[in-house]
C-alpha positions, -999 to 999 in steps of 0.1 A, spaced: 578 -520 374 614 -525 366 650 -514 370 666 -494 342 679 -519 316 711 -499 313 718 -504 350 727 -539 341 753 -527 315 786 -515 330 798 -497 298 765 -478 297 770 -462 331 754 -492 349 765 -513 378 758 -550 373 776 -560 405 753 -537 426 723 -556 411 740 -590 418 746 -580 454 710 -569 458 698 -602 444 720 -620 469 705 -600 497 670 -608 485 678 -645 482 670 -643 445 688 -655 414 722 -639 407 725 -658 375 694 -640 362 714 -608 361 740 -623 338 712 -638 316 698 -603 311 732 -589 303 737 -616 276 702 -609 263 710 -572 261 742 -580 240 721 -603 218 694 -576 213 720 -550 204 734 -573 178 700 -581 164 692 -544 162 726 -537 145 720 -565 120 686 -551 111 702 -517 106 729 -532 84 703 -549 62 684 -516 60 715 -498 48 719 -524 20 683 -515 10 692 -478 10 721 -484 -14 699 -504 -38 672 -476 -36 698 -451 -48 707 -475 -76 671 -477 -86 668 -440 -86 699 -437 -109 685 -463 -133 652 -446 -135 669 -412 -141 688 -428 -170 655 -443 -182 670 -478 -178 651 -510 -166 654 -515 -128 630 -544 -124 657 -567 -109 668 -541 -84 631 -533 -74 626 -571 -68 658 -572 -47 647 -541 -27 614 -558 -19 632 -589 -7 656 -568 15 626 -547 29 610 -580 39 642 -591 56 644 -558 74 608 -561 86 614 -596 98 647 -586 116 631 -556 133 601 -577 144 624 -603 158 644 -577 176 613 -561 190 599 -594 203 633 -603 218 635 -569 235 601 -575 250 613 -608 264 644 -592 278 625 -564 295 600 -589 309 628 -609 324 644 -577 337 611 -570 354 615 -600 376 646 -585 392 638 -566 424 647 -530 432 681 -523 446 679 -531 484 685 -501 505 717 -499 526 698 -499 559 676 -530 553 686 -559 574 701 -587 553 685 -620 560 662 -646 544 641 -652 575 617 -627 591 629 -639 625 657 -615 618 635 -584 613 650 -556 633 631 -538 661 641 -502 653 622 -486 683 592 -490 705 567 -466 720 542 -467 749 524 -441 769 543 -425 798 519 -442 823 528 -477 812 559 -499 820 584 -509 793 569 -544 793 533 -546 781 510 -550 811 492 -583 814 454 -579 814 435 -609 827 399 -616 818 397 -594 787 380 -603 754 395 -607 719 386 -579 695 359 -599 677 341 -607 709 342 -570 719 326 -560 686 300 -587 690 290 -575 725 288 -540 711 265 -553 683 291 -536 660 294 -565 635 277 -596 623 301 -624 612 277 -652 608 255 -634 583 286 -619 566 299 -654 559 264 -665 547 263 -637 522 300 -633 511 317 -665 522 348 -669 543 360 -637 559 328 -620 550 313 -596 575 287 -568 582 296 -538 602 266 -525 621 256 -496 644 287 -484 663 309 -506 642 302 -483 613 306 -452 635 340 -463 648 352 -473 614 341 -440 599 357 -421 628 390 -438 621 387 -429 584 378 -392 590 404 -388 617 432 -403 596 423 -381 566 422 -349 588 454 -360 604 472 -361 571 456 -330 557 471 -310 586 505 -324 574 501 -310 539 487 -341 523 461 -337 495 431 -360 499 423 -383 470 398 -410 464 407 -431 434 386 -455 412 382 -489 429 392 -508 397 419 -505 371 424 -515 335 447 -545 332 474 -527 313 475 -500 340 475 -525 368 504 -544 352 525 -513 354 522 -510 392 514 -545 406 537 -575 407 528 -602 383 523 -628 411 497 -604 427 474 -610 398 467 -645 409 473 -643 447 459 -609 456 437 -593 429 401 -599 420 393 -598 383 362 -580 371 344 -600 345 331 -579 316 339 -566 281 373 -552 293 398 -568 316 398 -549 349 410 -556 384 397 -544 418 424 -525 436 442 -541 466 453 -506 478 448 -470 467 486 -470 461 480 -488 428 457 -462 410 475 -432 427 509 -444 415 495 -443 379 478 -409 385 508 -390 370 518 -417 345 534 -402 313 540 -369 330 572 -350 335 580 -329 366 604 -305 347 607 -282 377 610 -306 406 622 -280 431 588 -262 427 566 -292 419 578 -318 443 573 -333 468 536 -343 463 518 -358 493 486 -377 487 462 -390 514 445 -418 495 412 -432 507 395 -463 492 379 -496 498 404 -523 491 399 -559 478 423 -587 484 420 -625 478 445 -632 506 453 -664 488 485 -669 506 470 -663 541 449 -695 545 445 -702 582 461 -670 593 443 -644 614 409 -660 611 394 -642 641 370 -614 634 379 -587 608 416 -584 612 424 -600 578 395 -598 554 389 -596 517 373 -561 517 384 -532 539 389 -494 540 423 -479 541 438 -444 543 472 -445 526 501 -421 523 515 -419 488 544 -395 481 564 -384 450 598 -368 455 630 -359 437 655 -388 437 677 -372 463 648 -366 487 631 -400 490 648 -413 521 640 -380 539 604 -385 529 605 -422 540 614 -410 576 587 -384 574 560 -409 564 570 -434 592 569 -405 617 534 -396 605 522 -431 611 539 -432 645 523 -399 655 489 -412 645 491 -443 667 506 -423 695 476 -400 694 454 -431 698 475 -442 728 484 -475 711 516 -493 722 537 -503 691 571 -512 678 587 -501 645 602 -531 626 628 -530 598 619 -558 574 647 -581 562 659 -580 526 645 -614 518 609 -604 526 608 -572 505 585 -572 475 601 -564 442 594 -527 442 606 -519 478 641 -508 485 633 -507 522 603 -513 543 593 -505 579 563 -520 596 546 -507 626 532 -535 648 507 -526 675 501 -544 708 470 -567 711 466 -574 748 444 -604 745 467 -622 721 497 -609 740 514 -601 706 524 -573 683 506 -574 650 512 -554 618 490 -523 613 513 -502 591 537 -509 562 558 -481 547 581 -486 517 605 -465 496 602 -478 460 627 -452 447 623 -451 409 612 -487 404 575 -479 399 579 -445 382 601 -459 354 574 -483 341 548 -455 345 571 -429 328 570 -403 356 600 -383 347 619 -358 368 640 -327 360 652 -311 328 676 -332 306 712 -320 309 739 -320 282 759 -350 296 729 -370 307 728 -404 291 699 -420 311 664 -408 319 658 -395 355 626 -406 372 608 -393 403 608 -415 434 576 -430 448 568 -440 484 538 -456 500 528 -462 536 497 -471 555 481 -445 577 452 -466 588 437 -498 575 406 -491 595 390 -525 601 424 -538 613 430 -507 634 395 -510 648 404 -545 661 434 -530 679 415 -501 693 386 -522 708 410 -548 722 430 -521 740 402 -498 751 377 -524 764 365 -523 800 343 -549 819 313 -527 811 320 -518 775 344 -497 754 361 -464 762 363 -443 730 398 -429 724 398 -391 731 409 -382 696 380 -401 680 352 -386 702 346 -356 679 338 -381 652 315 -401 675 290 -374 684 310 -365 714 304 -399 731 331 -412 755 318 -447 762 299 -475 745 282 -500 769 277 -536 761 243 -541 744 242 -579 740 257 -611 753 279 -633 731 260 -657 709 252 -691 724 275 -718 712 303 -693 701 336 -711 702 356 -689 726 392 -681 717 422 -685 739 453 -664 736 
């Protein structure tokens, strides 16, 4: 993932100040931009010097040819040519190695922050874009006394086993059981059907990727903080989201007729694996934040001029999904300082958890413009006469439903004193059942949570 290196160079049609301003908004190094510009100048000189030496070799080669044609001894010139060839090889190798360092450094500069992203370094300044609740509810979330947190609801339904999960898999391990599986599968099937009706193509990717492919679509710091490495003959990594393999699905391909070929809408479904190394002590209740979970993902590829339109469409899809479930939520614009490197802009959808009396993130939707596609070489459009830079497709990703997390929200909102009402839209996927009664008491000695 990277910006176009020529975007740093003003006399190559770039805009270095735009990158500097984006870095300021991200709270990242502005000096890094100037370092890359200097490295580019140094690299160009190294490449020029290598070409100059090569030209000297060409001159000597012609002299050797002339000597041989005249049947004269050319041993001195041949020796000199070998020496120059060695210099050329060394110069080109040095230039190539320096170019790799330059591009690696450029890859640490984030995407250009979108104009509508709030500028701040603290997530306290995230902007509430809009809120939604059912017409029967007040603007303020109703207070519900005496209700259970989501993990206690699932325990009383005999829908999960945390104790044995932790015994088998360690911290944040869990088993889904009985109706826990049915509810989880209902959310998966409903989300996939929901997207299919909106012209999305269902796709289930591999659950692991080769390291070189993962490196093209994941941030370097994710390798240590988020990704699990598979030990074996080849270096592979378990996916943290289906976005990763789907983004590489069209790598090294060229959409030469984008008006006919794009947009492409994928409904990705996979199990996801995350270390959650940076989340120690956060959301330790139940299965809200776990190392293994299922997720239905929106992933879209568009023409460069159509990605913001698609961004709005994808956010609207997620909103419609949670509206259909009757879940109160707010759409949040994420501040520039909290964006990952690839995202130009990100909206989260935070749903209401009545026991915790708090909104918590269920959806994250990002427009990554051409930041991912450039590294993956996903080209767009036929080359024009006056075109000096490659044009790449734009890529966007957005959660439709991370099902274990969504399940937490559904059961906390739909509980009753006797059990769980099943949301109407999920009933066709639950054998037509409308209600799940409690089947067991909470375990003795369970440390009860307070909001």
